[in-house]
C-alpha positions, -999 to 999 in steps of 0.1 A, spaced: 250 -649 -320 234 -675 -344 206 -680 -318 198 -644 -318 197 -643 -357 174 -673 -357 151 -660 -331 147 -627 -350 139 -646 -383 115 -670 -366 98 -648 -342 104 -611 -351 118 -607 -386 93 -604 -411 57 -614 -416 36 -617 -384 50 -590 -364 54 -563 -390 31 -563 -420 3 -583 -405 -4 -559 -376 -24 -534 -398 -48 -561 -409 -59 -569 -372 -85 -542 -372 -93 -540 -408 -123 -565 -411 -146 -546 -386 -136 -513 -402 -144 -525 -437 -177 -539 -425 -185 -506 -411 -175 -483 -440 -183 -503 -471 -220 -502 -479 -221 -516 -513 -227 -554 -511 -206 -564 -541 -175 -544 -530 -179 -556 -495 -180 -592 -507 -148 -585 -525 -132 -569 -496 -143 -599 -474 -127 -623 -499 -94 -604 -498 -94 -604 -460 -101 -641 -458 -71 -646 -480 -51 -625 -455 -64 -647 -427 -54 -679 -447 -20 -665 -455 -14 -657 -418 -24 -692 -406 -2 -708 -433 27 -686 -424 24 -693 -386 22 -730 -393 53 -729 -415 71 -709 -387 63 -736 -362 74 -763 -385 106 -744 -392 113 -738 -355 107 -775 -347 132 -785 -377 158 -760 -363 155 -775 -329 161 -810 -343 189 -798 -363 205 -779 -333 204 -811 -311 228 -828 -336 264 -826 -325 276 -831 -361 256 -802 -375 276 -780 -398 275 -742 -402 263 -746 -437 233 -766 -426 224 -740 -401 229 -712 -426 208 -730 -451 179 -733 -426 183 -695 -418 181 -688 -456 149 -710 -459 133 -691 -430 143 -657 -445 129 -666 -479 96 -678 -463 93 -645 -445 101 -625 -475 75 -644 -496 48 -639 -468 57 -601 -466 53 -599 -504 19 -617 -503 6 -593 -476 16 -563 -497 0 -578 -527 -33 -584 -507 -31 -548 -493 -30 -535 -528 -58 -557 -539 -79 -544 -509 -69 -508 -519 -83 -514 -554 -118 -525 -540 -121 -496 -515 -129 -460 -525 -104 -434 -514 -127 -421 -485 -133 -457 -474 -96 -464 -475 -89 -433 -454 -113 -444 -429 -101 -480 -427 -64 -469 -426 -64 -434 -410 -33 -413 -412 -11 -415 -381 -14 -387 -357 
């Protein structure tokens, strides 16, 4: 059971898989719809921050997984140590999710309503 929880935290629970997905297609859409150079530069700066946050989070997750593997190899590992590692991973995922939400709101403040609707169309 602990392996399932760990796997979800490291590879599926938070960050990469959920909140980051909408940003994958945003940069080309923003470049297409924002014609004002100043606002385009502001939007590009925000999207660069998204890219940096994604890269940092992926690196952190790889390090966390490596640390987990080393911990799991130990015969004398305690339940408390494993739970502490899981809490650390969950906290990192929550911080990453919060950062992506913050950046999405920052992008919203730069785009007009019409541009926003073109970049993030309503689901069909």
